[in-house]
C-alpha positions, -999 to +999 in steps of 0.1 A: +632-172+355+641-206+341+670-208+364+650-204+396+634-231+417+600-214+412+602-225+375+604-262+383+566-268+385+563-249+352+590-271+336+571-303+348+539-290+332+557-285+299+570-320+301+536-334+309+520-315+280+546-330+256+542-365+270+504-364+269+506-354+232+532-380+224+558-354+216+584-358+244+612-372+222+649-367+223+648-335+205+617-319+221+636-301+248+673-290+252+692-307+280+696-274+298+658-274+304+665-301+331+680-282+360+706-298+384+686-286+414+653-303+404+641-328+431+611-342+413+608-353+377+582-373+358+590-386+323+562-411+324+550-423+290+577-405+271+594-416+239+629-408+251+656-432+240+680-447+265+708-422+258+685-392+261+670-406+293+705-412+308+716-377+299+686-362+316+693-382+347+729-371+347+717-335+345+695-339+376+717-355+402+696-341+432+664-358+423+645-375+451+615-386+430+617-400+395+588-414+375+599-432+343+569-455+341+560-466+305+592-448+294+604-462+260+641-459+269+641-474+304+664-505+303+687-524+326+716-502+317+695-471+323+684-483+357+721-487+367+729-452+354+700-437+373+710-453+406+747-444+402+741-408+392+712-399+416+725-412+449+698-396+471+669-410+450+641-421+474+612-427+450+615-447+417+585-456+396+594-478+366+561-495+362+553-509+327+589-506+315+590-537+293+627-536+286+636-540+322+647-575+333+661-593+363+694-575+357+678-542+366+665-557+399+701-568+407+712-532+401+685-520+426+696-546+451+732-534+448+728-496+444+692-488+456+699-483+492+683-448+494+650-460+479+619-458+500+592-461+473+596-486+445+571-494+418+578-523+395+543-532+384+539-543+348+576-550+342+567-583+326+602-593+317+611-596+354+609-632+366+598-646+399+634-656+406+646-621+399+619-605+421+627-629+450+664-622+448+657-584+450+634-588+480+659-610+498+690-589+490+680-553+492+701-542+523+678-514+533+645-533+530+635-524+565+633-487+555+611-492+524+577-476+527+560-487+493+563-517+470+544-519+437+545-555+425+514-555+403+514-581+375+547-597+386+553-633+396+545-628+433+548-662+449+550-675+484+587-670+488+584-634+477+557-626+501+576-643+529+606-621+521+583-590+523+569-601+556+602-608+572+623-579+558+601-549+550+590-541+585+583-504+577+561-511+546+530-489+544+518-495+509+518-528+490+503-536+456+501-572+442+473-563+417+470-586+387+494-611+403+489-648+412+498-641+448+487-671+470+459-661+494+474-676+526+509-662+519+494-628+512+473-628+544+504-638+564+525-611+548+499-584+553+493-594+589+530-594+596+535-558+585+526-536+614+525-503+595+506-515+564+479-490+557+471-496+520+468-529+501+459-535+465+447-569+455+428-559+423+422-587+398+440-612+419+425-647+411+431-660+446+415-631+465+384-646+481+360-641+511+385-657+535+411-631+524+388-602+533+378-618+566+415-622+574+421-585+565+395-574+590+408-597+617+446-594+613+456-562+595+456-537+623+469-505+606+451-511+572+430-482+562+428-485+524+418-516+505+417-517+467+399-548+453+388-539+418+375-568+398+372-592+428+338-609+425+343-625+459+339-592+475+302-596+481+280-577+505+285-604+531+323-604+527+324-566+530+302-565+561+323-593+578+355-575+571+342-541+584+327-557+614+359-575+623+379-543+619+355-523+639+353-549+667+391-549+670+393-512+670+368-511+698+387-536+721+421-523+712+442-512+741+475-506+721+463-479+698+475-499+668+441-507+652+425-484+626+391-484+609+390-490+572+386-456+556+385-464+519+374-495+499+378-494+461+355-521+447+347-514+411+337-543+390+328-564+420+296-580+432+284-548+449+259-522+437+250-488+450+217-501+462+231-531+480+257-511+500+232-486+514+231-505+548+269-506+549+271-469+545+245-464+571+264-485+596+298-470+586+291-434+576+328-425+576+336-452+551+345-441+515+332-469+493+341-464+456+321-486+432 
């Protein structure tokens, strides 16, 4: 049974149970537990060392999706090993890997041509220069669908690179970053397929940002703005009205209504948003 594909979800549940209890260490599972035909693997939050992590990735060369977020052993060397040994990897989540530096981003730029989903949020040893270099050098940037840059040094140059090179981008997170408002608006408006944007806890997110989202982000359907006090009732209504108006006059089929707004820890209350929900009954507003 353990050699069949049907066992792979069971294996992942075992891994998650060990990880959740803090017991996924080098000796917790034999290497043969990780099958060469597995296509998805999450080691998020594990205590695996770098050699063990690299050995597991060598044992799973057909992975398409790998989550090593908050993984103890994820380092620059491990990133290079992953990219060299899993050539068809399309989704890599290495968020909150504190040992990762600019060298890892250089490896991604050189060897991450198959990646379509890349999450780097919380890699605090990555510099603004390293991030900018990756965004400018990744040869397959036009095919990337998701970028997670939360907590990184996302400055004007980085956003300009995203706007000019990542034309297929659908999901962008700059949460907890110091992203400049005008550059963020310009980038979001320049991405024709952008459907989800996360600006949670961004200090420069203000009412003008939300108004611009409604006026200029045609495909956007999900906005996450947790902790943004500037998202007042008036700002929310202005954004929704602008979006709705543009959908109504659209002749191209490009414009979409906002479907989800996540706005916890903002200036909104359940009572204050009742008129909003009456005007936009299809909107999912999460407070």
